[in-house]
C-alpha positions, 0 to 999 in steps of 0.5 A: 969530278975533280978533273973538273974542277973550277981553276979561278977565283970561286967568286968569278962567275957571279962576276961575270955575270954582273959584269955581262948584265951591265956590259948589255944594258950599256949596248942596248941603252946606248942603241936603243936610246933607253934604259927601260929599252935596254931592259927590253931588248933583254926581253925583261917587261919594262917600265917607264920610270924604272923601278916600279915597285919601289915606287910602290913605296914612294909614291904611296910615301907622296900620297900620304904626305898629301892626307891621302890613303895609299890603300884606297886612293890610286890617283898617287901612283903613276900606274894608278895601283893600290899599295900593298905593302906593310905599313913600316914601309911608309915610316921610311917618310921619316927619313926624308924618302919621297917619290924623288929618292926612287931611282937612288932606292932602286939601285941600292936595293939591286947592289944588295942583292948583288952583295947577297950574291957574291956572299952565297955563291962560290964555284969549285967545278966548271958545272957549279960555274956554269949554274951560278952564270946563269942563274945570276943572269936569269930573267925572273932575278933580272926582273925583279932588278929592273923593277926594284922590287923588295923582295930583293932586301928580304932575300938580302937581309936573310942571306947577311943576316944568317952568315953573321948569326953563324959568327956569333956565340953558340947561346945566343944564335936561337935567339939572334935567329928568331929576331932576323925571322920576325924583323922579316915578317913585319917588313913583307908577311911571308918570311914568318915560314922561316920559322919551320927551321926550328923544328929541328931542335930539341923542344923545336916545336915549341920553340917554332911556336913562341917565335911565330907568335912572337911574328904575329904580334909583331906584324899585328903591332905594326900593321894594325887593321891593315892586313886584310888590305894588303892581302886584298890589294895583291893582284892574282893573274897567270902571266908573270907570275907562278905558283899554284893559281897559274899552275893548275889554270895551265893543267886545266887548260891542258887537260879537262878544259872545264876546271879552267873557269872554275879554278879563275873564278876560285883562287882557293881551289887551287890553293886547297890543291896545292896544300895537299900535294905539298903535304903528300910530298913532305909526308913521302920525304919524311917516310923516305928518310936518309933515302933521299940523300941519294938523290938530295944532299942533307942539309946541315943546320949547323951552317949559315947556308943550312939554314938559308936553303930551309928558310928558301924552301919554306918561303917558296913553298909558302908563296907557291900555295898562296896563288900567284906571285910574280916572278921575281919572287923565285930569288928565293930559289937561288938560296936552295941552289947555292947549297945545291951548287955547294955540293957539287963543289965537292966534286963526288957526286952529281946528285945535285945536278938535276934539281939544280938544272930544274930550278935553273930552268924555272928561273929562265921561265917565260912571262907569259903562261907556258905550260912546260914551265908551269909543270916545271913549276910544280915539280920544283914545288914538290920537291922542295916539299919532300926536302923540307919533309925529309929534312924537318919531319924525318927525325923529329922523334929522335932526341939523338939527332935534335940539335941543342941550342946551347951547343949547335946553332940554326945557323 
């Protein structure tokens, strides 16, 4: 594969993708008359005004300033939505944030996402360059950019955090990794599953439980009694989403149609099915051991990209099980894709190409319920579960392969 090496700067595919999107938006805004029309020209569901998810926070801050509770009052939101983020985001009002800050914040979050992509991706072969370009221009990523979704900021902090931790002293890296996970959990809840990366340590199960306990404690202290309301206010739908709910709805629609109304009436059926499916895949990955390395690269926990990969795999599997997530949350698959790209960059094997291609197609999934793409969603979930099981569980019983905090870092 060396003859297919990429002769240009390794960051060029990301730059080219960003410039292509900006050019398309400029041309679209010029010909269609507005930026939101330009987004629709790119087949991205657009709202007026832009950055609808950023405005979930900023409009809720306005609501709070008026003495109303954004968790129960719909009047303050332009689209009459209920607030469904942890309360800590509302503290941004102490920095002077209001609804008038929406465009500035949405734009800043998009810039941070681009910075994370520049840090994460390198192209050294033509194949990896093509993968990177189409990943950065994918519909799922652009959907999050158009909405100004907070997941972009969580992704940025995750990527930059582990790259920063990689440069720190070995003795402090375990504590810094735990602190990063606690922070991300307080901000968005679901990053708590990143504690699974501690399973590869000596006494890793205890370390994982301690960090998880700290994260849960911090979440409860900052969210108070709001957690049930946050979950209740989070919408569950089959369009514009991925996860166990749209997966099993689409599966039942094309197999036993009588199951669809049952699944739609009780989303827990889809969650239970996903847990069983993921558990079987993780167990198979653990049992299969090193033989899985013929199909997927072994995750290096000494590198930042290794920890980012495990965290993103765990987050994707967790949110898949949780039910339905808007497609912009597929951004976490970019952390996985970056590791596969690094394997492709080695130029000695194409083992990462099939899974990279499947992820790439999923990132370009349509925004309506599509059986082929929901099937791909399920394949990615099963593969991710097997890869996690192989990476975290297959060698837990062997002390010789466990990482020691004093000598090796999780980043």
